[in-house]
N, C-alpha and C positions, 0 to 999 in steps of 0.2 A: 697434519696435512689437511684432514677433513675439516677441522675447525677453521683453518685458514681459507679453505674453499668456501665454506658457508659464510664467512665474514665478507669475502669478496663478492659472493653471489648476492648477499643481503644488500650490499651497497649498490649493486647493479639494479636490483629490483626497485629500489627507492627512486631511481631516476625517473623524472616526470616525462610522460609522453602526452603531448597535446593532441587531442582527437576531436574531430567534428563528424557530424552525421548529416546526410542530405537525403531527402526523399526525392530521388531523381524522377520517379514516375509522376509525382505531383508537379514537379518543376517542368517536366516535358509537356504535360497536359495543359499547364497554364502559361506556357511560353507564348509571347505575343505572335510569333510566327507560326505556331502550331495550328491555330484556328484558320489563319490565312492559307496555310499549306493544305489543310483538310478541305477547305472550300475549293481551292484550285484543283485538287485531285478529284473532288466530286464533280466539278464542271467537266473536266477532261473525260472522266468515266461516263458521264451522261451523254456527252457528245459522241464518244465511241459507241455506246450502246445504241444511240439513235441511228448512226450510220450503219452499224451492223444489222440492226432490225430492218432498215430500209432495203439493204442488199438482200436480206433473207426474203423479204416480201417480193422483191423483184424475181428472185429464183422461184419462189412459190408460184408467182404469176406465169412464168415461163413453163413450169411443169404443168400447170392447169391448162394452159393454152395447147401444149403438146398432147395432153391426154384427151382433150376435146376435139382435136384436129383429126377427123376421120378420113379426109380427102387427101392427106399428104402421102406421098410415096414413101417407101421404106428408106430410100436414100435421104429424103428430106427429114424424116424422123430421126435418122442417125445424126444428121447435121445439127438438128435442134438439141438432141441429147448431148452432143459434144459441146455445144454452146453452154448448156446448163452445167455440165461437168466442169468446164473451164471457169464458169462463174463461181461454182462451189469452191474450186481450188483457189481462185483469187480471193474469195471471202476468207478461207482458212489462213491464207498467207497474210492477209490484212489483220486478222485476229491475232496471229502469232506476233507480228511486228509491233502492233499497237500494245499488246500485253507487255512485251519486253520494254517498249518505250515508257509505258506507265510505271513499270517496276523500277526502271532506272531513275525516272523523275522522282518517285517516292523515296528512293534511297538517297538521292541528292538532297532533297528537302529535309529528310530525317538527319542526315549527316550534318547539315548546316545547323540545325537546332542542337544536336548533341555537342557539336564543337562549341557553340555558344555556352552551353551549360558547363562543360568542362573548363572553359576559359574563366567563367565566373567563379567556379569552385576553386580553381587554382589561384585566382586573384585574392579571394577571401582567405584561403589557407596561408598564403604568403603574408597578408596583412596581420593575421591572428597568430602567426608563427606556429602553425599546426604541422605536425609530422605525418598525420594520417587522417584521411577523410574517408568514411565508409558509407555504404548504402544503408539508410535508416531501416528499410524494410527487412533486411537480413540480420538485424541486431535484436537480440532477445531482451536486453535491458540496457538502458543508458540514462544518465541524468538528463533532465530536461534542458539544461543549459548548453548541451552539446549540439543541439539541432541547429543547423545552418540553413535550412530550407528557405526561410523567409529572407535571409540575407542574400542568398543566391538569386531569388526572384527579384529583389530590389536592384541588384547589379544588372541583371538582364533587362529589366524594365527601363532602367536609366540609359543603358546602351541603346535600347530600342528607340527611346525618345530622341536621343542624340542623332541616331541614324535617320529618323523621320525628318528632323529639322534640316539636316544636311541635304536630304533628298529634296525637300521643299525649296531650299535655297538654290539648288542646282536647277530645278524647274523654273524658278523665277528668273535666274540668270539666262537660261536658255530662251525664255520668252522675250526678255529684254533685248537679246541679240537679234531676234527676228524683227 
């Protein structure tokens, strides 16, 4: 029985499994949309920071004005303090809302890039009849011929160029219709 088991097992071990490796971190960083997304996020963050800083300066000015106002009645001072506290609450609400908005935008942009990467990996795996594609960074050793990273980048760049051409054609048609 054990001899029969070993014979069956040995036959099973000889079955070929086609494997590929991809450095997804490298693909993500070099994805054509990655730089655009990074720049768009930096612009959004800079705009947010500028608005936030301007509102902080406004609050600071109101506080300084209140501190230097010696002729105001206690009632007027309380009104001014309420205005300042309302502005602070408004600023904190703005900060929270904008932070959530920026986080959601970043997640959407990241998801779009990740979806492109997995679609390219899937396309290559099907073409090359691969049963398994693994992250290259988590592999201790692999033969050099298993690395699909460059292939994945070529597929993504080709799709990106096709997308740009279609976008430009749409713009031209839109301008012609005007």
